[in-house]
N, CA, C and O of each residue as an XYZ file, in Angstrom:
616
protein
N     -38.847      3.571    -17.046
C     -38.495      4.135    -15.758
C     -38.538      5.654    -15.821
O     -38.186      6.246    -16.841
N     -38.960      6.277    -14.751
C     -38.939      7.728    -14.723
C     -37.620      8.228    -14.098
O     -36.823      7.444    -13.581
N     -37.422      9.526    -14.160
C     -36.159     10.118    -13.698
C     -35.947      9.906    -12.198
O     -34.815      9.692    -11.765
N     -36.995      9.962    -11.416
C     -36.830      9.829     -9.941
C     -36.332      8.429     -9.589
O     -35.489      8.290     -8.703
N     -36.834      7.384    -10.264
C     -36.376      6.052     -9.932
C     -34.949      5.842    -10.430
O     -34.197      5.092     -9.806
N     -34.554      6.474    -11.524
C     -33.154      6.391    -11.983
C     -32.258      7.086    -11.009
O     -31.181      6.582    -10.690
N     -32.678      8.251    -10.517
C     -31.852      8.986     -9.532
C     -31.712      8.192     -8.246
O     -30.645      8.202     -7.633
N     -32.778      7.496     -7.815
C     -32.707      6.682     -6.598
C     -31.759      5.545     -6.807
O     -30.965      5.240     -5.918
N     -31.812      4.890     -7.975
C     -30.881      3.802     -8.236
C     -29.428      4.285     -8.273
O     -28.536      3.581     -7.799
N     -29.181      5.465     -8.825
C     -27.847      6.016     -8.851
C     -27.375      6.354     -7.437
O     -26.211      6.121     -7.111
N     -28.241      6.889     -6.602
C     -27.891      7.210     -5.227
C     -27.533      5.975     -4.451
O     -26.542      5.968     -3.721
N     -28.319      4.926     -4.591
C     -28.012      3.671     -3.874
C     -26.727      3.065     -4.399
O     -25.977      2.455     -3.638
N     -26.458      3.221     -5.700
C     -25.205      2.689     -6.240
C     -24.016      3.469     -5.648
O     -23.018      2.867     -5.253
N     -24.120      4.774     -5.587
C     -23.028      5.593     -5.065
C     -22.882      5.447     -3.552
O     -21.765      5.534     -3.042
N     -23.949      5.234     -2.837
C     -23.851      5.136     -1.379
C     -23.465      3.737     -0.917
O     -23.104      3.545      0.244
N     -23.538      2.756     -1.815
C     -23.179      1.403     -1.413
C     -21.685      1.283     -1.152
O     -20.873      1.987     -1.752
N     -21.351      0.400     -0.268
C     -19.954      0.173      0.089
C     -19.269     -0.658     -1.012
O     -19.914     -1.387     -1.767
N     -17.973     -0.519     -1.067
C     -17.188     -1.252     -2.049
C     -17.182     -2.717     -1.680
O     -16.901     -3.077     -0.537
N     -17.489     -3.558     -2.642
C     -17.475     -4.995     -2.437
C     -16.075     -5.521     -2.737
O     -15.723     -5.753     -3.894
N     -15.275     -5.710     -1.673
C     -13.867     -6.060     -1.869
C     -13.719     -7.447     -2.469
O     -12.780     -7.680     -3.230
N     -14.615     -8.377     -2.154
C     -14.498     -9.722     -2.742
C     -14.715     -9.678     -4.239
O     -14.077    -10.428     -4.978
N     -15.615     -8.802     -4.706
C     -15.767     -8.619     -6.165
C     -14.541     -8.007     -6.794
O     -14.152     -8.391     -7.896
N     -13.915     -7.044     -6.101
C     -12.684     -6.438     -6.617
C     -11.584     -7.497     -6.729
O     -10.850     -7.533     -7.717
N     -11.473     -8.363     -5.706
C     -10.483     -9.429     -5.733
C     -10.724    -10.384     -6.901
O      -9.782    -10.785     -7.585
N     -11.963    -10.739     -7.122
C     -12.271    -11.620     -8.252
C     -11.909    -11.021     -9.577
O     -11.376    -11.702    -10.453
N     -12.201     -9.724     -9.734
C     -11.858     -9.025    -10.978
C     -10.339     -8.913    -11.131
O      -9.827     -9.032    -12.244
N      -9.613     -8.687    -10.036
C      -8.155     -8.605    -10.126
C      -7.587     -9.936    -10.587
O      -6.674     -9.989    -11.410
N      -8.148    -11.017    -10.036
C      -7.672    -12.359    -10.411
C      -7.926    -12.631    -11.883
O      -7.068    -13.203    -12.553
N      -9.088    -12.234    -12.408
C      -9.378    -12.542    -13.802
C      -8.648    -11.589    -14.756
O      -8.226    -12.018    -15.830
N      -8.491    -10.330    -14.402
C      -7.851     -9.364    -15.329
C      -6.315     -9.400    -15.288
O      -5.660     -9.219    -16.314
N      -5.755     -9.630    -14.116
C      -4.307     -9.631    -13.978
C      -3.663    -10.994    -13.960
O      -2.440    -11.100    -14.050
N      -4.456    -12.040    -13.847
C      -3.942    -13.406    -13.850
C      -3.879    -14.007    -12.462
O      -3.668    -13.319    -11.463
N      -4.068    -15.302    -12.437
C      -4.111    -16.051    -11.163
C      -2.711    -16.027    -10.487
O      -2.615    -15.907     -9.265
N      -1.626    -16.142    -11.299
C      -0.295    -16.192    -10.711
C       0.055    -14.855    -10.016
O       0.565    -14.840     -8.896
N      -0.232    -13.742    -10.706
C       0.045    -12.437    -10.111
C      -0.840    -12.220     -8.857
O      -0.387    -11.712     -7.831
N      -2.111    -12.625     -8.987
C      -3.033    -12.470     -7.831
C      -2.506    -13.251     -6.627
O      -2.401    -12.711     -5.526
N      -2.179    -14.520     -6.847
C      -1.747    -15.377     -5.728
C      -0.417    -14.893     -5.140
O      -0.208    -14.988     -3.931
N       0.486    -14.375     -5.987
C       1.787    -13.968     -5.528
C       1.753    -12.625     -4.753
O       2.407    -12.472     -3.722
N       0.961    -11.650     -5.292
C       1.045    -10.317     -4.753
C      -0.282     -9.756     -4.281
O      -0.378     -9.266     -3.156
N      -1.299     -9.818     -5.114
C      -2.528     -9.108     -4.821
C      -3.410     -9.741     -3.749
O      -4.263     -9.075     -3.164
N      -3.201    -11.009     -3.502
C      -3.962    -11.709     -2.467
C      -3.632    -11.154     -1.065
O      -4.434    -11.238     -0.135
N      -2.426    -10.587     -0.957
C      -1.955    -10.056      0.317
C      -2.590     -8.717      0.682
O      -2.404     -8.234      1.799
N      -3.324     -8.119     -0.228
C      -3.975     -6.844      0.037
C      -5.247     -7.098      0.823
O      -6.015     -8.008      0.509
N      -5.460     -6.295      1.838
C      -6.654     -6.403      2.647
C      -7.386     -5.038      2.668
O      -6.750     -3.987      2.746
N      -8.683     -5.075      2.599
C      -9.485     -3.867      2.615
C      -9.513     -3.330      4.051
O      -9.756     -4.078      4.998
N      -9.261     -2.012      4.199
C      -9.301     -1.406      5.507
C     -10.525     -0.485      5.664
O     -11.441     -0.763      6.439
N     -10.506      0.629      4.895
C     -11.608      1.593      4.987
C     -11.877      2.251      3.656
O     -11.015      2.287      2.778
N     -13.068      2.767      3.516
C     -13.460      3.541      2.346
C     -13.877      4.901      2.779
O     -14.679      5.049      3.701
N     -13.339      5.913      2.120
C     -13.671      7.280      2.415
C     -14.418      7.874      1.243
O     -14.803      7.139      0.333
N     -14.637      9.168      1.232
C     -15.434      9.798      0.157
C     -14.862      9.522     -1.214
O     -15.584      9.093     -2.114
N     -13.591      9.759     -1.382
C     -12.995      9.636     -2.704
C     -11.758      8.732     -2.781
O     -11.092      8.691     -3.816
N     -11.452      8.023     -1.722
C     -10.323      7.088     -1.783
C     -10.556      5.872     -0.883
O     -11.428      5.855     -0.015
N      -9.734      4.866     -1.137
C      -9.828      3.600     -0.413
C      -8.505      3.406      0.318
O      -7.438      3.679     -0.232
N      -8.580      2.935      1.557
C      -7.401      2.609      2.332
C      -7.266      1.100      2.373
O      -8.160      0.399      2.847
N      -6.151      0.610      1.878
C      -5.896     -0.845      1.824
C      -4.715     -1.151      2.707
O      -3.862     -0.290      2.922
N      -4.647     -2.385      3.234
C      -3.556     -2.811      4.079
C      -2.724     -3.872      3.350
O      -3.262     -4.742      2.665
N      -1.405     -3.779      3.513
C      -0.492     -4.780      3.026
C       0.479     -5.112      4.151
O       0.736     -4.268      5.010
N       1.033     -6.350      4.164
C       1.872     -6.736      5.303
C       3.248     -6.107      5.353
O       3.789     -5.950      6.448
N       3.847     -5.735      4.226
C       5.225     -5.219      4.268
C       5.373     -4.036      3.300
O       4.552     -3.840      2.403
N       6.442     -3.257      3.508
C       6.765     -2.152      2.640
C       7.110     -2.646      1.247
O       6.738     -2.034      0.246
N       7.833     -3.775      1.195
C       8.228     -4.305     -0.093
C       7.028     -4.644     -0.963
O       7.008     -4.330     -2.154
N       6.039     -5.276     -0.375
C       4.832     -5.655     -1.127
C       4.112     -4.374     -1.560
O       3.622     -4.294     -2.687
N       4.043     -3.367     -0.671
C       3.398     -2.095     -1.028
C       4.104     -1.457     -2.212
O       3.449     -1.007     -3.152
N       5.415     -1.412     -2.183
C       6.206     -0.806     -3.247
C       6.027     -1.545     -4.562
O       5.891     -0.932     -5.620
N       6.029     -2.873     -4.481
C       5.915     -3.734     -5.663
C       4.546     -3.497     -6.324
O       4.453     -3.288     -7.534
N       3.514     -3.533     -5.517
C       2.127     -3.353     -6.017
C       1.959     -1.951     -6.581
O       1.356     -1.763     -7.638
N       2.500     -0.968     -5.864
C       2.366      0.423     -6.290
C       3.048      0.664     -7.635
O       2.503      1.342     -8.506
N       4.223      0.113     -7.790
C       4.967      0.369     -9.030
C       4.440     -0.412    -10.203
O       4.663      0.003    -11.340
N       3.738     -1.546     -9.995
C       3.370     -2.394    -11.126
C       1.880     -2.503    -11.355
O       1.458     -2.621    -12.505
N       1.051     -2.468    -10.307
C      -0.359     -2.846    -10.471
C      -1.343     -1.781     -9.974
O      -2.553     -1.993    -10.059
N      -0.865     -0.649     -9.460
C      -1.755      0.338     -8.842
C      -2.782      0.874     -9.834
O      -3.958      0.998     -9.491
N      -2.367      1.190    -11.042
C      -3.295      1.733    -12.013
C      -4.418      0.753    -12.375
O      -5.583      1.132    -12.492
N      -4.034     -0.517    -12.546
C      -5.045     -1.546    -12.870
C      -6.008     -1.757    -11.734
O      -7.209     -1.914    -11.957
N      -5.494     -1.764    -10.500
C      -6.369     -1.947     -9.324
C      -7.331     -0.788     -9.194
O      -8.505     -0.977     -8.876
N      -6.825      0.433     -9.446
C      -7.687      1.618     -9.379
C      -8.778      1.543    -10.446
O      -9.925      1.898    -10.175
N      -8.451      1.101    -11.619
C      -9.462      0.958    -12.684
C     -10.549     -0.055    -12.280
O     -11.737      0.170    -12.516
N     -10.123     -1.171    -11.670
C     -11.088     -2.172    -11.260
C     -12.014     -1.621    -10.193
O     -13.224     -1.843    -10.234
N     -11.430     -0.885     -9.217
C     -12.242     -0.263     -8.163
C     -13.168      0.794     -8.741
O     -14.328      0.887     -8.340
N     -12.671      1.588     -9.676
C     -13.520      2.620    -10.305
C     -14.647      2.013    -11.123
O     -15.707      2.625    -11.253
N     -14.446      0.841    -11.670
C     -15.551      0.176    -12.395
C     -16.693     -0.158    -11.457
O     -17.842     -0.241    -11.892
N     -16.406     -0.350    -10.195
C     -17.426     -0.643     -9.194
C     -17.958      0.605     -8.544
O     -19.163      0.721     -8.317
N     -17.060      1.569     -8.231
C     -17.435      2.841     -7.632
C     -16.712      3.956     -8.351
O     -15.491      4.087     -8.263
N     -17.467      4.740     -9.050
C     -16.883      5.796     -9.905
C     -16.244      6.944     -9.109
O     -15.340      7.603     -9.622
N     -16.680      7.195     -7.892
C     -16.205      8.350     -7.161
C     -14.865      8.108     -6.466
O     -14.322      9.043     -5.878
N     -14.314      6.908     -6.506
C     -13.011      6.614     -5.927
C     -11.935      7.096     -6.932
O     -11.894      6.657     -8.082
N     -11.072      8.009     -6.456
C     -10.050      8.552     -7.352
C      -8.627      8.163     -6.968
O      -7.705      8.387     -7.752
N      -8.423      7.586     -5.781
C      -7.067      7.171     -5.415
C      -7.135      6.033     -4.377
O      -8.144      5.767     -3.724
N      -5.981      5.407     -4.297
C      -5.789      4.291     -3.358
C      -4.623      4.633     -2.456
O      -3.596      5.106     -2.942
N      -4.745      4.415     -1.178
C      -3.657      4.578     -0.259
C      -3.431      3.245      0.460
O      -4.364      2.489      0.731
N      -2.141      2.989      0.761
C      -1.785      1.742      1.436
C      -1.290      2.032      2.841
O      -0.646      3.046      3.110
N      -1.613      1.113      3.711
C      -1.153      1.153      5.107
C      -0.369     -0.122      5.370
O      -0.804     -1.212      5.000
N       0.771      0.012      6.001
C       1.554     -1.185      6.322
C       1.016     -1.720      7.625
O       1.024     -1.018      8.637
N       0.557     -2.931      7.617
C      -0.005     -3.567      8.815
C       0.177     -5.049      8.766
O      -0.024     -5.666      7.720
N       0.553     -5.633      9.867
C       0.650     -7.081      9.924
C      -0.789     -7.588     10.013
O      -1.469     -7.356     11.013
N      -1.248     -8.269      8.985
C      -2.625     -8.681      8.864
C      -3.037     -9.649      9.962
O      -4.206     -9.685     10.346
N      -2.106    -10.423     10.467
C      -2.420    -11.443     11.511
C      -2.614    -10.813     12.858
O      -3.480    -11.247     13.618
N      -1.836     -9.797     13.185
C      -1.884     -9.236     14.516
C      -2.503     -7.816     14.533
O      -2.470     -7.139     15.560
N      -3.057     -7.382     13.408
C      -3.558     -6.034     13.316
C      -4.734     -5.772     14.278
O      -4.878     -4.661     14.789
N      -5.566     -6.784     14.521
C      -6.711     -6.616     15.374
C      -6.433     -6.757     16.838
O      -7.298     -6.450     17.659
N      -5.253     -7.213     17.197
C      -4.894     -7.394     18.589
C      -4.474     -6.075     19.189
O      -3.828     -5.267     18.522
N      -4.827     -5.848     20.424
C      -4.411     -4.604     21.111
C      -3.052     -4.812     21.758
O      -2.775     -5.875     22.315
N      -2.200     -3.784     21.680
C      -0.904     -3.824     22.335
C      -1.050     -3.177     23.698
O      -1.527     -2.049     23.823
N      -0.634     -3.909     24.712
C      -0.735     -3.347     26.077
C       0.408     -2.353     26.298
O       1.510     -2.522     25.775
N       0.123     -1.336     27.070
C       1.077     -0.293     27.335
C       2.327     -0.837     28.035
O       3.427     -0.354     27.767
N       2.191     -1.812     28.912
C       3.333     -2.394     29.600
C       4.264     -3.086     28.648
O       5.482     -2.980     28.789
N       3.703     -3.818     27.644
C       4.532     -4.478     26.686
C       5.290     -3.474     25.829
O       6.443     -3.709     25.466
N       4.661     -2.379     25.512
C       5.287     -1.362     24.712
C       6.437     -0.678     25.437
O       7.434     -0.327     24.807
N       6.319     -0.478     26.770
C       7.364      0.130     27.534
C       8.646     -0.742     27.524
O       9.759     -0.218     27.499
N       8.470     -2.053     27.544
C       9.639     -2.955     27.480
C      10.351     -2.837     26.147
O      11.578     -2.909     26.094
N       9.615     -2.660     25.089
C      10.212     -2.554     23.748
C      10.971     -1.261     23.630
O      12.039     -1.232     23.018
N      10.458     -0.192     24.194
C      11.134      1.120     24.073
C      12.526      1.106     24.679
O      13.418      1.777     24.159
N      12.742      0.374     25.748
C      14.023      0.404     26.422
C      15.032     -0.552     25.809
O      16.201     -0.540     26.197
N      14.612     -1.376     24.868
C      15.549     -2.271     24.176
C      16.458     -1.445     23.283
O      16.037     -0.436     22.719
N      17.708     -1.877     23.155
C      18.624     -1.215     22.244
C      18.632     -1.963     20.913
O      18.267     -3.136     20.835
N      19.059     -1.249     19.869
C      19.148     -1.804     18.526
C      17.785     -2.245     17.986
O      17.706     -3.198     17.211
N      16.739     -1.577     18.379
C      15.416     -1.840     17.854
C      15.001     -0.630     17.054
O      15.015      0.494     17.556
N      14.635     -0.857     15.825
C      14.176      0.275     14.997
C      12.690      0.196     14.855
O      12.122     -0.887     14.711
N      12.056      1.343     14.896
C      10.624      1.446     14.769
C      10.277      2.034     13.404
O      10.844      3.040     12.977
N       9.360      1.401     12.753
C       8.866      1.906     11.466
C       7.385      2.203     11.667
O       6.594      1.302     11.945
N       7.019      3.470     11.524
C       5.632      3.857     11.656
C       4.799      3.327     10.503
O       5.290      3.213      9.381
N       3.538      3.001     10.773
C       2.643      2.689      9.686
C       2.554      3.924      8.814
O       2.344      5.033      9.305
N       2.714      3.726      7.536
C       2.705      4.888      6.671
C       1.737      4.653      5.516
O       1.352      3.521      5.221
N       1.363      5.730      4.884
C       0.506      5.654      3.711
C       1.399      5.783      2.478
O       2.625      5.742      2.577
N       0.792      5.933      1.368
C       1.506      5.928      0.106
C       2.559      7.032      0.012
O       3.506      6.917     -0.765
N       2.406      8.072      0.775
C       3.342      9.183      0.719
C       4.576      8.786      1.551
O       4.556      8.868      2.779
N       5.630      8.364      0.877
C       6.832      7.908      1.561
C       8.047      8.369      0.793
O       7.954      8.717     -0.384
N       9.156      8.373      1.442
C      10.402      8.798      0.838
C      11.020      7.630      0.114
O      11.238      6.582      0.721
N      11.312      7.774     -1.172
C      11.842      6.683     -1.970
C      13.383      6.555     -1.848
O      13.952      5.622     -2.414
N      14.042      7.431     -1.154
C      15.472      7.359     -0.981
C      15.811      6.466      0.197
O      15.331      6.683      1.309
N      16.620      5.485     -0.042
C      16.992      4.515      1.004
C      18.006      5.178      1.936
O      19.068      5.606      1.486
N      17.681      5.267      3.257
C      18.577      5.919      4.209
C      19.894      5.158      4.379
O      20.855      5.731      4.893
N      19.972      3.900      3.970
C      21.226      3.133      4.067
C      22.223      3.437      2.959
O      23.386      3.039      3.038
N      21.766      4.146      1.920
C      22.653      4.492      0.832
C      23.369      5.795      1.136
O      22.984      6.855      0.643
N      24.396      5.713      1.939
C      25.186      6.876      2.365
C      26.647      6.617      2.044
O      27.045      5.478      1.800
N      27.430      7.657      2.044
C      28.858      7.537      1.762
C      29.561      6.686      2.792
O      30.536      6.004      2.476
N      29.075      6.715      4.033
C      29.720      5.917      5.081
C      29.601      4.403      4.813
O      30.453      3.616      5.227
N      28.518      4.020      4.106
C      28.295      2.605      3.835
C      28.799      2.156      2.448
O      28.648      0.990      2.082
N      29.384      3.063      1.698
C      29.808      2.778      0.341
C      31.202      2.126      0.322
O      32.143      2.634      0.931
N      31.312      1.028     -0.367
C      32.614      0.343     -0.512
C      33.301      0.852     -1.798
O      32.739      0.775     -2.891
N      34.494      1.358     -1.639
C      35.215      1.876     -2.790
C      36.233      0.848     -3.251
O      37.034      0.334     -2.471
N      36.174      0.573     -4.521
C      37.117     -0.347     -5.168
C      37.784      0.300     -6.345
O      37.573      1.483     -6.613
N      38.599     -0.469     -7.060
C      39.284      0.046     -8.216
C      38.313      0.387     -9.348
O      38.581      1.279    -10.152
N      37.206     -0.314     -9.406
C      36.250     -0.076    -10.496
C      35.390      1.142    -10.299
O      34.865      1.677    -11.276
N      35.219      1.612     -9.064
C      34.299      2.720     -8.818
C      34.962      3.892     -8.082
O      34.261      4.749     -7.545
N      36.267      3.941     -8.048
C      36.972      4.970     -7.296
C      36.720      6.352     -7.930
O      36.527      7.325     -7.201
N      36.717      6.458     -9.263
C      36.485      7.722     -9.936
C      35.069      8.219     -9.652
O      34.883      9.397     -9.345
N      34.073      7.346     -9.750
C      32.697      7.730     -9.492
C      32.517      8.181     -8.049
O      31.787      9.133     -7.772
N      33.194      7.482     -7.128
C      33.070      7.847     -5.726
C      33.652      9.228     -5.466
O      33.042     10.042     -4.772
N      34.835      9.494     -6.022
C      35.467     10.807     -5.803
C      34.634     11.927     -6.454
O      34.493     13.009     -5.883
N      34.086     11.663     -7.644
C      33.239     12.689     -8.330
C      31.990     12.963     -7.514
O      31.594     14.122     -7.397
N      31.348     11.948     -6.943
C      30.117     12.149     -6.165
C      30.412     12.863     -4.877
O      29.570     13.619     -4.391
N      31.606     12.647     -4.291
C      31.972     13.408     -3.094
C      32.117     14.909     -3.373
O      31.748     15.753     -2.556
N      32.667     15.210     -4.556
C      32.863     16.636     -4.914
C      31.536     17.309     -5.175
O      31.404     18.509     -4.932
N      30.547     16.577     -5.662
C      29.239     17.151     -5.917
C      28.558     17.494     -4.610
O      27.434     17.995     -4.612
């Protein structure tokens, strides 16, 4: 082969889209069927950009679990297929209703409801501090009274 045909093959390899089914197969074989069926099967491919991939997961808990335990291995598997991908970002989306459009009238009814909390779809950049862990919600007992008083002084 001459250099021009090698360059053309490299260009087509780099310009090709990520084959998510192949990535899923490799995740299943490298990380195990149990882990794949429990956690990684819930990941859905969303979009591919120049140097990162946007994936969807149904809940924050699943995103956090995958991020803390399997993100590096998933990135290695994706990089084995496409070398220019350097990061993965997750989007929280209900996979069953993600393609349905929400009508503006339905949304107005939800806004006026009380005791409804809204969680925006977010990417990997999120705050790891739980907003429910506040002094107002802390139960003080005989076993943790000293720790509670010390933390209040800090």
